[in-house]
N, C-alpha and C positions, 0 to 999 in steps of 0.2 A: 639418402632419406634421413629423417630425424624424428624424434618423438615430439608430438604436439606438446606445447607448454601447458595445455589445459586438460591434462589427464588426472582423474581422481581414482585412486586404488581403494577398493572397498571390499573387505571380507564380510560375507553375510553370515558366517558361522555355520558349523555343522556341515561343511562341504570342503572338498579338496581343491576347490577352485576359487579364484578371486575375480571379482568384476572390475573391469576398467571402464569408467564412464568419462566421456569427453564432453565437457561443459559447453564447447563451441558448437558441436554438431548435435548434441543431445542423444548420441548413440552410445551403445555399450556392447561389450562382448566379454564372455567368461573365458578365462585361461587357467591353466594349472598354476597352483601357488608358486611353484619353483620358477615358472616363466614370469609371473608377476613380480617376484622378488628381483629377478634379473633385470627386468625393464625398469623397475623403480630405481635400481642402482644407476642405470644409464640416465634416468630422468634427472637425478641429482647432479650427475657429472656433465649433463648436457652433451653427451657424446653422440656421434653419428651411429646409425644402425643400417644394416643391410640385410637383404633377403636370406643370405646363407646362415644367418643367426637363428632362423626360425624354420619350423616346418612350413611347407608351401601353403597349407590351409590356414594356419595361424597368421601368417604374414598377410594373406589376402584379406582376412577378416579385419585385422588391425588397420589396414589401409582403408578399407571400405567404411570403417567407423570413424575415420579421421584421427585415430590414435597415433598413427604414423603418417607423416606428411612429407612432401618434397623438401629438400634442403633449401631450395630457393624461395620457398614460401615465407613471407613475413607476416605472421599473425598479428603482430603489434600494429602494423599499418592497416590491416583489414579491420581491426577493432576500432582504430582511430577514424576510419572512413564511416563505419556505422555510427560511431559517437557523434560525428559532425552532422551526419544526415539526420539522426534523430533530434539533434538540437535545433536544426534550422529548417527542416523540410516537413514539419507537421502540417496535416491537412485540416486540423481543427484548432480553434482558439479556445483557451480555457481561462476563465476568470474566477478566482475565489474571492468573494467579497465579504469582509468582516464588518457586519453592520453595527456591531457593538462588542466590547470586551466585558460588559457587565454580565453577571450570571446570578440566578436565583438559588443555585445549588452550591454546596461546599464539599465537593468530592475530595476525599482524603489524598488522592494521588494526582490531582489536576496540576498541570504545569503552568496554568494561568492563575495569577493571584487576583481573582475577580473582586475580592473585597475592596481592593484599592482602585478598582477600575469601573465602578458603577456609574461614573459620570462620562465615560468614554463611549459616546454614542454618535453615530453618523447623523449629521444634519441634512435637511432637505437640499441645502445649497451644495454640499459635498456630493450628495446622491446624484444630482443633476450633472455635476462635473464628471462623475464616474460614468454615467450613461453616455455622455458625449465622448469620453475616452474610449468606451467600448465601440461606439459607432465609428470613431476614427480608425481604430484597429481593424475593424471589419472592412472598411473601405480600402485600407492599405494592403491587407493580406488576402482578401477574397477567399475566406475559408469555405470548406464544404459543410462544416458543422461548428456549433458553438456550445460550450458547456459553461453555464453561469452558476457556480455553486454559492449558496447562501450559508454563511458560517458565523461563528461567534467565538467567545462568550455564548450567550443564549440569544440567537437572532430574533426570536419572537418577543423579546423585551423591546425591540424596535420594529414592531410588526408593520407599522405604516410605511416605513422606509423600505422594508422587504417588498411590500406590494408595489410601491412606486417603481423600484428597479425592475422587478419581474415584468410588470405591465409594459414598461418601455422596451425592454429587451425582446419581448414577444413581438411587439410591433416592428422593431428593426429586423428581426429574423424573418417575419412574414413578408415584409416589403422586399427583402433581398432573396427570398426563396431558399433560406438556409435552415438546415435541421437544427433544432435547439433542444438542449437538455437543461433542466433547472433543478438540480438536487438540493434539498434542504436538510442540513444537519442540525438536529435539535435534541435537547435532553428529554423532550416529550412532555414536560410538565404542563405546558400551556396548549398542547396540541388540540385537545377537545374544546378549550375556551375560544380559540381563534379559528375554528374550522371553517367558518363562513367567510373568512377574509381572503384576499388575493394571495397572501403569503402562503396559504395552504392549498387553495384551489389551483393555483398556477404552478405549483411544484410538480415536477414530473416524477420525483421519487422523494421519499422521506427516510432519513437515516437516523436510527435510534440505537442506544446502547443500554444493555442490562448487565448488572454486576452479579446477578445471582437470582434466586427466588425472592419472594417478597421480603422475608426476614433479612437475608443477606444484603440484598440491594438497598433496602431502606437504612441499613446500618452504615452504608458507605456513601450513598447519594442522598444526602439530607439537605433540607433548606437551612437558612441561617437560624431559624427557630428550632431546628432539630426534627422537623416533620419529614416523613418519607415521601417518595415520589412514585413508587411502583404502581399503586392503584390508579393514579392519574395518568400514567403512561398507558396502562391497559385500557382505560376509558378512551383515550385518544386513538389507540389502535382499533378499537371497535368501530369508531366513526370512520376511520380511514378505510377499513375493510369493506364497509357497507357501500362506499362509493367507488370501490375498485382502485384505490390509490396504491401505487407501488410502494412497498415497505421493505427496507433492508435493515435487518436487526443484527447487531453485533452483540455477542455474549462473551464477557470476559471469563477466561478459563482458569485464571489463577485461583487455586484452592476450591474450584467448583467441583462439587460432588455429583455423582450420577443421579441421586434422588433430587438434588436441587435442579438439575437440568430437566429431569422428567416433570417436575412441578412447573417449571417455566413453560415447557411445551404444552402441558395441560392447560395452563392459563391462556396461552396464545390460541390454542385450539378452541377454548370456550369463548374467546373474544372474536372468533370467526376467521382467524388467520388460516390460510390454506396454502398448500404447496402448489403454486403455479407461477406464471411469469411475473405476477405481482407480489410474490412472497418469497423472500430469501433470508436465510439465517446463516451466520458463520461464527465460529468460535475463535477467539484470539486472546493471547496473553497480553496483559498490560505491559507496555514498553518499560524496560528496566530503568530508563532515565526518569520515569514518572514515579517509580516506586520508592525513591529515596525519601519522599515526604510522607509516606504512608507506612502502615504496618502490614501491608499485603506482601506476601513473599513471592519472589520470582524464581521459578525453577530453572535449572539448566536446560538449554534448548532441546537436547535429546530426550530429557525426562518430560518436558512440556509436550513434545510431540507424542510420546507414548501415553501421557495422561489424556490428551485429546482423543487419541485412538480408542482408549478404554471408555471414554465418555460416549463416543459415537457407537461403540459396540453395545453399551448398556441401553441406549435408547433405540436401537434398531427394532423396527416393527411398530414404532409409535406412528400415529397418523401423520405427524409432521416430520417424521424421519427423512422423507424425501425433500423437504424444504431446506435441509442443511446442505450447504455447498461443500460437498466432501472433497472435491478436487483441491480445495484450498488447504485441506489437512492431510489428505492421503493421495499425493500425486502419483498417478499411474501412468502418466505420459511425461515425456522429457520436459525438463524445466526450460522456460523460454529464455532466450538471450536478452540481457538488459544492458544496452550500451550506455545508459545513463544511470547515475546513482539514484536519482528520483526525478519525477516529472518537472520539478521546479527548476531544473537546469535548462529546460527548453525555452527557446526565445519566444514561444507562442503561449506560455503559461504565465499568468500574472496574479499575484496576491495583493489585493487592495485593502488597505487598512481603513478603519472607521474615519480617520482624519484626512483621507485622500492621498496618503503616502503609499508608495509601492514598496513592498517588502520582498526580501529574498524567499521567505518561507513563513507560513502561518504560525509556526512555533516560536518565532522570535519577534521581539518588539523593542528595538532600541535604535538609536541614531546610527550606530555602526552598521546595522543591517538594512538600512533604508537605501534603496537603489534609485529612487526618483520621487517626484511629486506631480500630481495632476493639477493642471491650471484650470481656470474657469471655462476656457474654451475647449477643454478636453485634451489639449496638447500636454506634453510631458517634459519636465525638466529632469534629465537623467543625471545621476551622480556618477563619478568616475568608477565607483564600485561595480556598477552594472556592466560596464564594458570589460572590467577585469574578470568578473565572473563568467561572462559569455565566452571570453577567450581562454579561460583556464581549462586545464586538462588534469584533474586530480588523479586520474588513473595512470598517468605517466610517471608516477613516483617509482623509485627503485624497488620498493616492496610490492606495490600493486603489479608491476610488470612481471614479477615472478610468481604471482598467485594463480593457482589453477582454477580458482572460483571466479576470476574476474568477469567472464562472459555472463554469469548469472547474478553478479553483484553490481557491476557497473562502476565500481570505484567508490572512494570514500565520500561522505557528505561534503558538499561545497562549503559548509559553514565550519567544518572541523579541520584541524591540521592533518596533514598526510601522515599515515602510520609510519612509525620508525622501525617496527619489527612486525612479523606476522602475528605475534602474541597480542598486539594492539587490536587485532581483529578476531581474537579468539572466539568470542561469542557468535559473531556472524558466521565464521567458518564452521562452527559446530552446527549451527542451524542448517547451512547448506549441505553439510555432510549427512545430517539426519534425514533431510528431505530426499537426497539422492538414494540413500540406503532404503528408505521407505518405497521409493519408486522402483528400485531394482528388485526388492523382495516381492512387490506386487506383480511385476512382470515375470519373475522367476516362478512364482507360485502358479500363475496362469499358464505358462508354457509347460509346466510339469504335469498339468491335469490331463 
């Protein structure tokens, strides 16, 4: 027998026991600190273990949790199998369509330089090429479902094209008998203005972001003239709620105070937002890569986790408390296995730029990241980079192969170089450890009641 390579040793404090969490199985067990120290030493040396080293009960529990596995078991090959299956065997097609890179807001942390991109708008000709591309992919792959996300920039700056694409995709899905989702990601500034257009009426969900209460949000999310956007977003939310439109609201937690969050929830409540299947809220820190351009501070992952927990505690009992997706912040169940670093690794996920080029990811826009181009008949001219990315296995690096968090990480971003040391992934590792400890504490507290 041998120790699984995916064991995480976590001391919860105030206890003579250590939790061992296996990221592959999502199971854990508590052992005495002395045994955990002994096992951790074997983990580093990758030495074999046998039943006579443990008490019978301890050994049985460790095997049942996947913390000890047969010596013949190759977990690298198992992960590779799941990786390939996730990459090639998806049952749904996803298209993220960037209808424009222009934006009316000048958010301090935005990674897109929209000031220089106001003329980058999808034309009708490109839109019809994109529609034909989607039809071709559906014919080729025969999926069970389609997700056609409308994205930007601010997509409602090209509202006519949004409606043309949505209408066409609905007709295709209906003809084929395929389930369809059309999420619209917008800054919400024009939501009320264009509410009677197909771009809004055909969206199955609307995704919005708030940076704080009115004062904080308007200081960060301003127009080019310096005007705020909070009031206009709330006006759009009121209209959406009246017709039962599904709303998913992200609230950035960086420097968010409990009284700010309470005011946001009060404003949403007054706008008619309710906690049901059509209303969901989640808190999230702004990504560190976006903070370099702004004055917003990014906390360490463990502190950010604690900060969000304190915010959730402060608003407990509010009418919209139940609308906040707490599993996103306070995982009480095992973290799921991620065999891919992100969904854009999948062969069934496509990012379509405003000019008809196919991109690796919506966060990058340059010739080096273009994987193909859509022709007028919807056929695709693929670049060599596309086949290189599809066949790459970033997680096979020497560092990733030794990382205990690989099953819940999926490996490094396909656009970034492979890590040279575990310290290159220090922030991600801290996030995963903080989430695991939160999960274990929740389970431990429940079992102790």
